[in-house]
TORMARDREN-38602 format. One record per residue (C-alpha): residue in three letters; x, y, z. Coordinates in pm, 1 decimal. Example, Ala and Ser with C-alpha at 12.3 -4.5 7.8 and 13.67 -1.06 7.14 Angstrom:
<atoms>
<atom code="ALA" X="1230.0" Y="-450.0" Z="780.0"/>
<atom code="SER" X="1367.0" Y="-106.0" Z="714.0"/>
</atoms>
This chain:
<atoms>
<atom code="MET" X="-1306.7" Y="-149.1" Z="-3552.8"/>
<atom code="LEU" X="-1517.3" Y="61.8" Z="-3318.7"/>
<atom code="ASP" X="-1881.6" Y="-37.9" Z="-3302.9"/>
<atom code="LEU" X="-2033.2" Y="308.0" Z="-3272.6"/>
<atom code="PHE" X="-2400.5" Y="225.3" Z="-3305.9"/>
<atom code="THR" X="-2470.1" Y="-71.6" Z="-3078.5"/>
<atom code="PRO" X="-2625.8" Y="108.3" Z="-2778.6"/>
<atom code="VAL" X="-2414.1" Y="118.8" Z="-2463.6"/>
<atom code="VAL" X="-2648.0" Y="355.7" Z="-2275.7"/>
<atom code="PRO" X="-3026.6" Y="368.5" Z="-2223.6"/>
<atom code="GLU" X="-3220.9" Y="564.6" Z="-2483.9"/>
<atom code="ALA" X="-3294.0" Y="839.4" Z="-2230.1"/>
<atom code="LYS" X="-2921.8" Y="921.1" Z="-2216.4"/>
<atom code="MET" X="-2865.8" Y="921.7" Z="-2593.0"/>
<atom code="HIS" X="-2792.5" Y="1249.4" Z="-2768.1"/>
<atom code="PRO" X="-3069.5" Y="1357.8" Z="-3010.4"/>
<atom code="ASN" X="-2824.8" Y="1356.5" Z="-3303.2"/>
<atom code="PHE" X="-2720.3" Y="1000.5" Z="-3227.7"/>
<atom code="LEU" X="-3082.3" Y="891.3" Z="-3199.9"/>
<atom code="SER" X="-3158.7" Y="1046.4" Z="-3538.3"/>
<atom code="LEU" X="-2896.2" Y="824.5" Z="-3704.2"/>
<atom code="LEU" X="-2998.3" Y="492.2" Z="-3553.3"/>
<atom code="GLY" X="-3259.6" Y="411.6" Z="-3816.1"/>
<atom code="ASP" X="-3052.4" Y="516.4" Z="-4117.6"/>
<atom code="ARG" X="-2833.8" Y="224.4" Z="-4226.0"/>
<atom code="ASP" X="-2669.4" Y="409.3" Z="-4513.2"/>
<atom code="VAL" X="-2559.4" Y="703.4" Z="-4300.5"/>
<atom code="ILE" X="-2435.6" Y="459.0" Z="-4036.7"/>
<atom code="LYS" X="-2218.4" Y="293.7" Z="-4303.8"/>
<atom code="VAL" X="-2062.4" Y="630.8" Z="-4390.4"/>
<atom code="VAL" X="-1981.3" Y="717.7" Z="-4028.9"/>
<atom code="GLN" X="-1851.3" Y="365.5" Z="-3955.1"/>
<atom code="LYS" X="-1622.6" Y="397.7" Z="-4258.9"/>
<atom code="TRP" X="-1485.9" Y="719.8" Z="-4115.5"/>
<atom code="ALA" X="-1405.2" Y="530.5" Z="-3793.9"/>
<atom code="VAL" X="-1187.1" Y="262.8" Z="-3960.3"/>
<atom code="GLY" X="-845.4" Y="280.0" Z="-3794.0"/>
<atom code="PHE" X="-957.4" Y="523.5" Z="-3524.3"/>
<atom code="LYS" X="-788.9" Y="455.3" Z="-3188.7"/>
<atom code="ASP" X="-1003.8" Y="477.0" Z="-2875.3"/>
<atom code="ARG" X="-721.4" Y="564.1" Z="-2639.8"/>
<atom code="ASP" X="-925.7" Y="609.7" Z="-2323.2"/>
<atom code="ASN" X="-1196.2" Y="345.6" Z="-2387.0"/>
<atom code="LYS" X="-1483.7" Y="592.3" Z="-2357.2"/>
<atom code="PHE" X="-1521.2" Y="718.6" Z="-2713.2"/>
<atom code="VAL" X="-1833.0" Y="513.4" Z="-2796.9"/>
<atom code="TYR" X="-2002.7" Y="627.3" Z="-2475.8"/>
<atom code="GLU" X="-1926.5" Y="991.6" Z="-2556.7"/>
<atom code="PHE" X="-2035.1" Y="949.3" Z="-2919.3"/>
<atom code="GLN" X="-2373.8" Y="822.4" Z="-2804.5"/>
<atom code="THR" X="-2427.1" Y="1071.7" Z="-2520.4"/>
<atom code="THR" X="-2259.9" Y="1400.4" Z="-2620.5"/>
<atom code="PHE" X="-2204.5" Y="1331.8" Z="-2992.4"/>
<atom code="ASN" X="-2075.6" Y="1652.6" Z="-3153.3"/>
<atom code="SER" X="-1714.4" Y="1656.1" Z="-3034.5"/>
<atom code="SER" X="-1681.3" Y="1283.2" Z="-3110.7"/>
<atom code="PHE" X="-1841.7" Y="1325.8" Z="-3454.2"/>
<atom code="TRP" X="-1593.3" Y="1605.1" Z="-3529.0"/>
<atom code="GLU" X="-1299.0" Y="1382.9" Z="-3429.3"/>
<atom code="LEU" X="-1426.6" Y="1104.2" Z="-3656.3"/>
<atom code="TYR" X="-1455.7" Y="1347.8" Z="-3944.7"/>
<atom code="LEU" X="-1100.7" Y="1473.6" Z="-3886.0"/>
<atom code="HIS" X="-974.3" Y="1115.2" Z="-3873.5"/>
<atom code="ALA" X="-1147.4" Y="1049.9" Z="-4207.3"/>
<atom code="ILE" X="-998.2" Y="1352.9" Z="-4382.2"/>
<atom code="PHE" X="-650.7" Y="1275.0" Z="-4250.8"/>
<atom code="LYS" X="-684.5" Y="925.1" Z="-4399.0"/>
<atom code="LYS" X="-802.1" Y="1080.7" Z="-4725.6"/>
<atom code="LEU" X="-492.3" Y="1302.2" Z="-4729.0"/>
<atom code="LYS" X="-278.9" Y="991.6" Z="-4656.6"/>
<atom code="PHE" X="-144.7" Y="1114.8" Z="-4323.8"/>
<atom code="LYS" X="-27.6" Y="840.3" Z="-4090.0"/>
<atom code="THR" X="-157.5" Y="849.1" Z="-3733.0"/>
<atom code="ASP" X="63.6" Y="768.3" Z="-3436.6"/>
<atom code="GLY" X="-175.8" Y="610.4" Z="-3186.7"/>
<atom code="VAL" X="88.8" Y="572.6" Z="-2913.7"/>
<atom code="HIS" X="64.5" Y="913.1" Z="-2748.7"/>
<atom code="TYR" X="-239.0" Y="1011.2" Z="-2543.6"/>
<atom code="ALA" X="-236.9" Y="1378.8" Z="-2639.1"/>
<atom code="PRO" X="-287.2" Y="1589.0" Z="-2844.7"/>
<atom code="ASP" X="-573.6" Y="1418.7" Z="-3030.6"/>
<atom code="PHE" X="-378.5" Y="1345.6" Z="-3350.9"/>
<atom code="CYS" X="-4.5" Y="1292.8" Z="-3383.2"/>
<atom code="LEU" X="42.0" Y="1279.6" Z="-3759.5"/>
<atom code="ASP" X="314.1" Y="1197.9" Z="-4008.7"/>
<atom code="ASN" X="330.3" Y="1290.6" Z="-4375.9"/>
<atom code="LYS" X="632.5" Y="1125.9" Z="-4539.6"/>
<atom code="GLY" X="847.2" Y="1188.3" Z="-4233.2"/>
<atom code="TYR" X="707.8" Y="1533.2" Z="-4159.4"/>
<atom code="ARG" X="552.1" Y="1519.8" Z="-3812.0"/>
<atom code="PHE" X="287.0" Y="1756.1" Z="-3678.2"/>
<atom code="LEU" X="7.1" Y="1761.8" Z="-3421.5"/>
<atom code="VAL" X="-363.4" Y="1838.1" Z="-3435.4"/>
<atom code="GLU" X="-591.6" Y="1904.8" Z="-3141.5"/>
<atom code="ALA" X="-967.8" Y="1892.5" Z="-3199.0"/>
<atom code="VAL" X="-1192.7" Y="2143.0" Z="-3026.6"/>
<atom code="SER" X="-1569.2" Y="2184.3" Z="-3061.0"/>
<atom code="THR" X="-1779.7" Y="2484.8" Z="-2974.6"/>
<atom code="SER" X="-2098.7" Y="2444.8" Z="-2773.2"/>
<atom code="HIS" X="-2395.3" Y="2666.0" Z="-2695.3"/>
<atom code="PRO" X="-2359.9" Y="2924.4" Z="-2415.9"/>
<atom code="GLN" X="-2533.4" Y="2879.8" Z="-2083.6"/>
<atom code="GLY" X="-2899.9" Y="2956.0" Z="-2139.9"/>
<atom code="GLY" X="-2862.4" Y="2936.1" Z="-2518.8"/>
<atom code="ILE" X="-3048.0" Y="2702.7" Z="-2755.5"/>
<atom code="PRO" X="-2855.4" Y="2374.1" Z="-2802.3"/>
<atom code="GLU" X="-2742.8" Y="2290.7" Z="-3154.1"/>
<atom code="HIS" X="-2981.5" Y="1995.5" Z="-3181.2"/>
<atom code="ASP" X="-3293.1" Y="2192.6" Z="-3077.3"/>
<atom code="ARG" X="-3383.7" Y="2304.5" Z="-3429.0"/>
<atom code="ILE" X="-3757.9" Y="2323.7" Z="-3358.6"/>
<atom code="ALA" X="-3716.1" Y="2600.2" Z="-3099.8"/>
<atom code="ALA" X="-3486.0" Y="2788.3" Z="-3335.9"/>
<atom code="ILE" X="-3723.6" Y="2750.7" Z="-3631.1"/>
<atom code="TYR" X="-4011.4" Y="2892.8" Z="-3426.4"/>
<atom code="LYS" X="-3790.1" Y="3183.6" Z="-3327.2"/>
<atom code="VAL" X="-3705.4" Y="3258.9" Z="-3691.1"/>
<atom code="ALA" X="-4067.2" Y="3212.3" Z="-3802.0"/>
<atom code="GLU" X="-4175.1" Y="3497.8" Z="-3576.5"/>
<atom code="ARG" X="-4006.7" Y="3738.0" Z="-3819.3"/>
<atom code="ALA" X="-4110.4" Y="3827.2" Z="-4172.9"/>
<atom code="ASP" X="-3888.0" Y="3675.9" Z="-4439.3"/>
<atom code="THR" X="-3737.6" Y="3995.7" Z="-4578.6"/>
<atom code="GLN" X="-3379.2" Y="4028.0" Z="-4702.8"/>
<atom code="GLU" X="-3304.4" Y="4273.6" Z="-4425.0"/>
<atom code="GLU" X="-3420.7" Y="4023.8" Z="-4163.0"/>
<atom code="ARG" X="-3229.2" Y="3737.9" Z="-4325.9"/>
<atom code="ASP" X="-2917.0" Y="3955.8" Z="-4313.7"/>
<atom code="GLU" X="-2981.2" Y="4028.5" Z="-3947.6"/>
<atom code="GLU" X="-3023.0" Y="3655.5" Z="-3876.4"/>
<atom code="TYR" X="-2685.1" Y="3588.7" Z="-4039.5"/>
<atom code="ARG" X="-2521.6" Y="3866.5" Z="-3835.5"/>
<atom code="GLN" X="-2656.4" Y="3709.1" Z="-3516.5"/>
<atom code="ILE" X="-2530.4" Y="3363.5" Z="-3618.8"/>
<atom code="VAL" X="-2183.5" Y="3503.0" Z="-3690.1"/>
<atom code="ALA" X="-2177.7" Y="3707.6" Z="-3368.6"/>
<atom code="LEU" X="-2248.8" Y="3404.7" Z="-3146.9"/>
<atom code="ALA" X="-2012.7" Y="3182.0" Z="-3346.1"/>
<atom code="THR" X="-1735.4" Y="3442.7" Z="-3310.3"/>
<atom code="GLU" X="-1778.6" Y="3445.7" Z="-2934.2"/>
<atom code="ARG" X="-1782.5" Y="3068.1" Z="-2896.3"/>
<atom code="ILE" X="-1497.2" Y="2999.7" Z="-3140.0"/>
<atom code="SER" X="-1281.2" Y="3261.0" Z="-2965.7"/>
<atom code="ASN" X="-1351.0" Y="3101.4" Z="-2628.1"/>
<atom code="SER" X="-1268.9" Y="2752.7" Z="-2757.7"/>
<atom code="ILE" X="-941.1" Y="2859.1" Z="-2917.4"/>
<atom code="ALA" X="-836.9" Y="3047.0" Z="-2602.5"/>
<atom code="SER" X="-909.4" Y="2742.4" Z="-2384.8"/>
<atom code="LYS" X="-710.5" Y="2502.9" Z="-2602.8"/>
<atom code="TYR" X="-422.2" Y="2746.4" Z="-2639.9"/>
<atom code="ARG" X="-392.1" Y="2768.9" Z="-2261.1"/>
<atom code="LYS" X="-384.9" Y="2390.3" Z="-2250.4"/>
<atom code="TYR" X="-106.5" Y="2386.2" Z="-2508.9"/>
<atom code="LEU" X="101.7" Y="2635.4" Z="-2310.8"/>
<atom code="THR" X="51.7" Y="2466.3" Z="-1973.2"/>
<atom code="GLN" X="45.3" Y="2097.5" Z="-2075.3"/>
<atom code="TYR" X="104.9" Y="1992.4" Z="-2435.5"/>
<atom code="SER" X="414.3" Y="2206.1" Z="-2496.9"/>
<atom code="LYS" X="591.1" Y="2021.7" Z="-2214.7"/>
<atom code="LEU" X="550.1" Y="1681.6" Z="-2383.5"/>
<atom code="GLU" X="860.8" Y="1554.4" Z="-2561.0"/>
<atom code="HIS" X="677.6" Y="1446.3" Z="-2877.2"/>
<atom code="VAL" X="512.3" Y="1790.5" Z="-2905.5"/>
<atom code="ALA" X="811.3" Y="2016.3" Z="-2845.5"/>
<atom code="GLU" X="920.1" Y="2224.2" Z="-3147.6"/>
<atom code="LYS" X="664.0" Y="2068.4" Z="-3381.8"/>
<atom code="PRO" X="377.8" Y="2238.2" Z="-3569.1"/>
<atom code="PHE" X="60.7" Y="2246.6" Z="-3360.0"/>
<atom code="ILE" X="-275.3" Y="2283.5" Z="-3538.1"/>
<atom code="LEU" X="-616.2" Y="2345.1" Z="-3384.8"/>
<atom code="ALA" X="-913.3" Y="2190.2" Z="-3565.6"/>
<atom code="VAL" X="-1223.1" Y="2388.0" Z="-3472.7"/>
<atom code="GLY" X="-1566.3" Y="2226.3" Z="-3509.2"/>
<atom code="ALA" X="-1856.7" Y="2470.3" Z="-3481.1"/>
<atom code="PHE" X="-2167.7" Y="2335.6" Z="-3302.7"/>
<atom code="GLU" X="-2266.6" Y="2633.2" Z="-3090.0"/>
<atom code="GLN" X="-2619.8" Y="2697.4" Z="-3220.1"/>
<atom code="PRO" X="-2895.6" Y="2533.0" Z="-3425.5"/>
<atom code="PHE" X="-2804.1" Y="2707.8" Z="-3751.4"/>
<atom code="PHE" X="-2425.9" Y="2686.3" Z="-3705.2"/>
<atom code="TYR" X="-2390.2" Y="2544.3" Z="-4058.6"/>
<atom code="LYS" X="-2504.6" Y="2878.1" Z="-4204.2"/>
<atom code="GLN" X="-2211.5" Y="3079.5" Z="-4068.8"/>
<atom code="LYS" X="-1989.4" Y="3013.8" Z="-4373.8"/>
<atom code="LEU" X="-1649.3" Y="3175.4" Z="-4302.1"/>
<atom code="GLY" X="-1788.1" Y="3491.4" Z="-4141.3"/>
<atom code="ALA" X="-1704.0" Y="3403.8" Z="-3780.6"/>
<atom code="ILE" X="-1365.4" Y="3240.0" Z="-3832.6"/>
<atom code="LEU" X="-1243.3" Y="3533.6" Z="-4044.4"/>
<atom code="ARG" X="-1353.8" Y="3765.5" Z="-3765.7"/>
<atom code="VAL" X="-1176.4" Y="3556.4" Z="-3501.1"/>
<atom code="LEU" X="-847.8" Y="3520.2" Z="-3690.2"/>
<atom code="TYR" X="-820.5" Y="3850.5" Z="-3879.2"/>
<atom code="GLY" X="-1069.6" Y="4082.2" Z="-3708.9"/>
<atom code="THR" X="-1273.5" Y="4101.3" Z="-4029.7"/>
<atom code="THR" X="-1610.2" Y="4251.5" Z="-3935.9"/>
<atom code="GLU" X="-1723.2" Y="4337.5" Z="-4289.2"/>
<atom code="ALA" X="-1622.0" Y="4186.0" Z="-4622.7"/>
<atom code="LYS" X="-1793.3" Y="4286.5" Z="-4944.5"/>
<atom code="TYR" X="-1736.2" Y="4420.2" Z="-5292.2"/>
<atom code="ILE" X="-1771.2" Y="4783.8" Z="-5391.2"/>
<atom code="GLY" X="-1792.7" Y="4750.1" Z="-5763.1"/>
<atom code="SER" X="-1525.9" Y="4497.1" Z="-5850.6"/>
<atom code="ASP" X="-1296.7" Y="4588.9" Z="-5560.6"/>
<atom code="PRO" X="-1296.5" Y="4400.4" Z="-5228.5"/>
<atom code="TYR" X="-1369.0" Y="4608.0" Z="-4918.7"/>
<atom code="PHE" X="-1293.8" Y="4507.9" Z="-4558.0"/>
<atom code="GLU" X="-1364.3" Y="4654.6" Z="-4217.4"/>
<atom code="HIS" X="-1183.4" Y="4540.1" Z="-3902.4"/>
<atom code="SER" X="-1197.3" Y="4546.9" Z="-3525.8"/>
<atom code="GLU" X="-968.0" Y="4435.9" Z="-3244.8"/>
<atom code="PHE" X="-1255.4" Y="4324.8" Z="-3020.7"/>
<atom code="THR" X="-1600.1" Y="4169.4" Z="-3039.7"/>
<atom code="THR" X="-1874.8" Y="4227.9" Z="-2784.6"/>
<atom code="LYS" X="-2017.9" Y="3920.6" Z="-2614.1"/>
<atom code="SER" X="-2385.0" Y="3874.1" Z="-2538.0"/>
<atom code="ASN" X="-2317.0" Y="3976.6" Z="-2175.0"/>
<atom code="GLY" X="-2164.0" Y="4308.2" Z="-2286.2"/>
<atom code="SER" X="-1798.9" Y="4221.2" Z="-2221.5"/>
<atom code="GLN" X="-1536.4" Y="4240.3" Z="-2494.7"/>
<atom code="ILE" X="-1297.4" Y="3973.3" Z="-2614.9"/>
<atom code="PRO" X="-1003.6" Y="4019.7" Z="-2851.6"/>
<atom code="ILE" X="-1023.4" Y="3906.4" Z="-3213.7"/>
<atom code="GLY" X="-769.2" Y="3913.3" Z="-3496.0"/>
<atom code="LEU" X="-568.4" Y="3634.7" Z="-3331.2"/>
<atom code="PHE" X="-341.7" Y="3586.7" Z="-3634.3"/>
<atom code="ASN" X="-261.0" Y="3958.1" Z="-3667.7"/>
<atom code="ASP" X="20.1" Y="3945.1" Z="-3410.2"/>
<atom code="ASP" X="240.9" Y="3687.0" Z="-3235.8"/>
<atom code="LYS" X="32.4" Y="3637.3" Z="-2919.5"/>
<atom code="HIS" X="-75.4" Y="3297.0" Z="-3053.5"/>
<atom code="LYS" X="256.0" Y="3212.3" Z="-3216.5"/>
<atom code="TYR" X="247.9" Y="2846.5" Z="-3108.9"/>
<atom code="ILE" X="-65.3" Y="2780.6" Z="-3314.2"/>
<atom code="SER" X="63.0" Y="2686.7" Z="-3657.4"/>
<atom code="ALA" X="-275.1" Y="2676.1" Z="-3830.3"/>
<atom code="ILE" X="-649.4" Y="2640.4" Z="-3782.3"/>
<atom code="ILE" X="-861.7" Y="2377.3" Z="-3959.7"/>
<atom code="PHE" X="-1227.7" Y="2475.5" Z="-3996.4"/>
<atom code="ASN" X="-1531.4" Y="2326.4" Z="-4169.8"/>
<atom code="PRO" X="-1889.5" Y="2427.8" Z="-4075.1"/>
<atom code="THR" X="-2022.9" Y="2180.5" Z="-4335.4"/>
<atom code="ALA" X="-1878.2" Y="1879.6" Z="-4148.6"/>
<atom code="THR" X="-2218.9" Y="1787.1" Z="-4014.7"/>
<atom code="VAL" X="-2455.4" Y="1491.2" Z="-4011.1"/>
<atom code="GLY" X="-2574.7" Y="1647.1" Z="-4337.7"/>
<atom code="LYS" X="-2240.2" Y="1563.8" Z="-4496.6"/>
<atom code="ALA" X="-2277.8" Y="1200.8" Z="-4397.6"/>
<atom code="ARG" X="-2629.7" Y="1203.9" Z="-4542.2"/>
<atom code="VAL" X="-2526.4" Y="1338.7" Z="-4884.1"/>
<atom code="LEU" X="-2234.2" Y="1095.3" Z="-4895.5"/>
<atom code="SER" X="-2459.3" Y="796.9" Z="-4818.9"/>
<atom code="SER" X="-2582.4" Y="570.9" Z="-5097.3"/>
<atom code="ARG" X="-2954.5" Y="577.8" Z="-5019.7"/>
<atom code="LEU" X="-3115.0" Y="780.2" Z="-5296.6"/>
<atom code="ASP" X="-3473.3" Y="658.4" Z="-5279.1"/>
<atom code="ARG" X="-3587.8" Y="940.1" Z="-5051.7"/>
<atom code="LYS" X="-3685.7" Y="1290.0" Z="-5155.5"/>
<atom code="VAL" X="-3399.4" Y="1493.0" Z="-5014.3"/>
<atom code="ILE" X="-3330.1" Y="1853.9" Z="-5113.8"/>
<atom code="VAL" X="-2979.5" Y="1999.2" Z="-5084.2"/>
<atom code="GLN" X="-2931.0" Y="2375.4" Z="-5077.2"/>
<atom code="THR" X="-2575.3" Y="2504.2" Z="-5109.2"/>
<atom code="VAL" X="-2387.3" Y="2831.8" Z="-5113.3"/>
<atom code="ARG" X="-2062.8" Y="2810.8" Z="-5310.1"/>
<atom code="TYR" X="-1784.6" Y="3046.2" Z="-5409.8"/>
<atom code="ASP" X="-1818.3" Y="3181.0" Z="-5762.4"/>
<atom code="SER" X="-1483.4" Y="3300.0" Z="-5895.0"/>
<atom code="TYR" X="-1662.2" Y="3466.0" Z="-6187.6"/>
<atom code="SER" X="-1886.1" Y="3685.1" Z="-5972.7"/>
<atom code="THR" X="-1879.5" Y="3914.7" Z="-5670.8"/>
<atom code="VAL" X="-2165.6" Y="3719.1" Z="-5510.0"/>
<atom code="SER" X="-2185.3" Y="3356.8" Z="-5398.8"/>
<atom code="LYS" X="-2376.8" Y="3099.9" Z="-5602.5"/>
<atom code="VAL" X="-2686.4" Y="2950.9" Z="-5439.5"/>
<atom code="GLU" X="-2814.4" Y="2619.5" Z="-5574.5"/>
<atom code="VAL" X="-3103.0" Y="2389.8" Z="-5480.5"/>
<atom code="LYS" X="-3089.7" Y="2029.0" Z="-5604.9"/>
<atom code="LEU" X="-3238.1" Y="1690.1" Z="-5534.5"/>
<atom code="VAL" X="-2977.9" Y="1468.0" Z="-5371.8"/>
<atom code="GLN" X="-2981.7" Y="1239.6" Z="-5679.5"/>
<atom code="GLN" X="-2834.0" Y="1526.5" Z="-5885.5"/>
<atom code="TYR" X="-2599.3" Y="1648.3" Z="-5614.4"/>
<atom code="GLN" X="-2230.5" Y="1572.5" Z="-5558.9"/>
<atom code="GLU" X="-2011.5" Y="1655.2" Z="-5261.3"/>
<atom code="SER" X="-1673.9" Y="1524.4" Z="-5150.0"/>
<atom code="LEU" X="-1554.0" Y="1434.6" Z="-4802.1"/>
<atom code="LEU" X="-1317.9" Y="1733.5" Z="-4805.8"/>
<atom code="ASP" X="-1563.3" Y="1989.9" Z="-4942.2"/>
<atom code="GLY" X="-1595.2" Y="2294.2" Z="-4715.9"/>
<atom code="THR" X="-1260.8" Y="2243.5" Z="-4539.5"/>
<atom code="THR" X="-1047.6" Y="2553.4" Z="-4485.2"/>
<atom code="VAL" X="-695.1" Y="2569.3" Z="-4344.3"/>
<atom code="PHE" X="-578.0" Y="2904.6" Z="-4207.2"/>
<atom code="LEU" X="-200.4" Y="2936.3" Z="-4179.2"/>
<atom code="ASN" X="-69.6" Y="3153.6" Z="-3895.4"/>
<atom code="PRO" X="182.9" Y="3398.1" Z="-4049.0"/>
<atom code="ASN" X="328.5" Y="3463.8" Z="-3702.7"/>
<atom code="SER" X="379.2" Y="3100.5" Z="-3600.7"/>
<atom code="VAL" X="720.0" Y="2995.7" Z="-3471.0"/>
<atom code="TYR" X="656.0" Y="2647.6" Z="-3612.1"/>
<atom code="PRO" X="485.1" Y="2708.8" Z="-3948.7"/>
<atom code="ILE" X="348.2" Y="2413.2" Z="-4140.6"/>
<atom code="GLU" X="448.3" Y="2326.3" Z="-4495.1"/>
<atom code="LYS" X="220.3" Y="2515.2" Z="-4733.0"/>
<atom code="ASN" X="154.2" Y="2207.8" Z="-4946.4"/>
<atom code="LEU" X="61.0" Y="1984.7" Z="-4651.2"/>
<atom code="PHE" X="-313.8" Y="2026.3" Z="-4709.7"/>
<atom code="ARG" X="-299.8" Y="2099.7" Z="-5080.9"/>
<atom code="ASN" X="-618.8" Y="1967.2" Z="-5240.0"/>
<atom code="THR" X="-867.0" Y="2107.5" Z="-5488.7"/>
<atom code="ASP" X="-1152.0" Y="2083.3" Z="-5233.7"/>
<atom code="ILE" X="-960.6" Y="2259.9" Z="-4953.9"/>
<atom code="ALA" X="-916.5" Y="2637.5" Z="-4929.2"/>
<atom code="ILE" X="-588.1" Y="2751.4" Z="-4776.2"/>
<atom code="PHE" X="-558.4" Y="3102.2" Z="-4632.9"/>
<atom code="GLU" X="-221.7" Y="3268.1" Z="-4579.8"/>
<atom code="GLY" X="-390.4" Y="3592.7" Z="-4482.3"/>
<atom code="GLU" X="-724.3" Y="3768.4" Z="-4501.4"/>
<atom code="GLN" X="-704.5" Y="3823.9" Z="-4877.0"/>
<atom code="LYS" X="-439.2" Y="3570.9" Z="-4976.0"/>
<atom code="ASN" X="-597.0" Y="3231.8" Z="-5041.1"/>
<atom code="ASN" X="-627.5" Y="2962.3" Z="-5305.3"/>
<atom code="MET" X="-1003.1" Y="2911.1" Z="-5278.1"/>
<atom code="GLY" X="-1119.5" Y="2723.3" Z="-5586.2"/>
<atom code="HIS" X="-1429.6" Y="2792.3" Z="-5792.3"/>
<atom code="GLY" X="-1725.1" Y="2612.5" Z="-5635.4"/>
<atom code="PHE" X="-1579.3" Y="2599.8" Z="-5284.5"/>
<atom code="LEU" X="-1856.0" Y="2495.5" Z="-5042.7"/>
<atom code="PHE" X="-1946.6" Y="2772.5" Z="-4795.6"/>
<atom code="SER" X="-2261.7" Y="2613.6" Z="-4654.9"/>
<atom code="ARG" X="-2501.8" Y="2328.7" Z="-4717.4"/>
<atom code="GLU" X="-2845.8" Y="2250.2" Z="-4583.5"/>
<atom code="VAL" X="-3013.2" Y="1909.2" Z="-4621.7"/>
<atom code="ILE" X="-3393.7" Y="1893.9" Z="-4614.6"/>
<atom code="THR" X="-3575.8" Y="1561.2" Z="-4611.0"/>
<atom code="VAL" X="-3927.8" Y="1585.5" Z="-4750.9"/>
<atom code="ASN" X="-4174.6" Y="1359.1" Z="-4573.1"/>
<atom code="GLU" X="-4431.8" Y="1253.8" Z="-4828.2"/>
<atom code="VAL" X="-4792.1" Y="1226.6" Z="-4706.3"/>
</atoms>
C-alpha cells in the first residue's frame, strides 16, 4: 500500500493542505484507507500528493468511490487514469482538477480570501454577489479543464486500443479558488447546459440560458457543452465540490474536538435548500455524498444509466431531468473551534 504521509520532500516544498493533515492521525487513516489498492503507475504519486496535493487527493477520492461502487480497476494501462470494469462492462474515467488562474488566489490561501470577504458588509445582497463571483470563476476554470482534457482524448486517448469505442467519462475536481466548496452545482450546470439562472417562481421552476460566459479578461468561452454533439465522445461528467479535506475530516473517528459542520442540502419538500449547522458528533455524511453524474445525451458511447445508481448520488440526464434524492449534499463547510 502507498505510504502517503512519510515525508519524501523537505517541509518547504510541501503543499499547505498536506502539511495541515500531518498532525491529524484520524484523517490520515481515512485518506490511507482510500488509497488501498491504488496503483502508482509512474512512481511519482506520493511526491505529487505531498507537493501539489489537490489533483492527487481528487484521484484518491475517485479511487475510493469506485471501490465503494464495486468497480474493478485495470491497473495495466497507463492512461486514462481509470480503466474500469463493472460485471464485464468496461469504461474509462479521466480525472481533471481545476486550479486558480494566473494572478488569482490559490485554493489553500483562505486567509487572504477571508480578509477580502470581510471588507464587505454581511448583507444578503452581498452574499449573493459573492456566490455569483464564485460560480463565475468556477465556470471559467471548469470549462478550460474540460476543453483541455477533451483535446487530449481526441489527439491521444482515442487512438489507444483499449479506449476505442468505449464510454469515456471525465471526473472534474474543483479547486480553483479558496471557497470552491461553496459553488454547489451552479458552475457545472452553467458549463454543461448553459444555465445562468435557476430559481422558482411560485412553485414552477424557471431557467435562463446563455451560449457563452465572459472570462475575467473579457473574452468569451462557449458553455452548454451537452446541448449539442460537439463533445460527443464525452459520455458523462462526474462532479463533487464536497470531495475535500473536509470530507475526510467528517468521516474520521476523532470526535473529541469541537468541530462545527454547516451544510446546504436539497429539500424535495421546498423550493429552497435546507441549511443546517451541527456539531460533528451529531453529523453524518457518506463517502458518496455530494457526487453528481451528468450523462451526455449526445454521446456516441453512452454509459448505462444504472452504472452509478446509488441513493447518495444524483444522476442528471438533462437540465431538469434528474433523480436527486431528498437531502442531497450541495455544500459543506467544516469549522474547527480552537478553545482558549
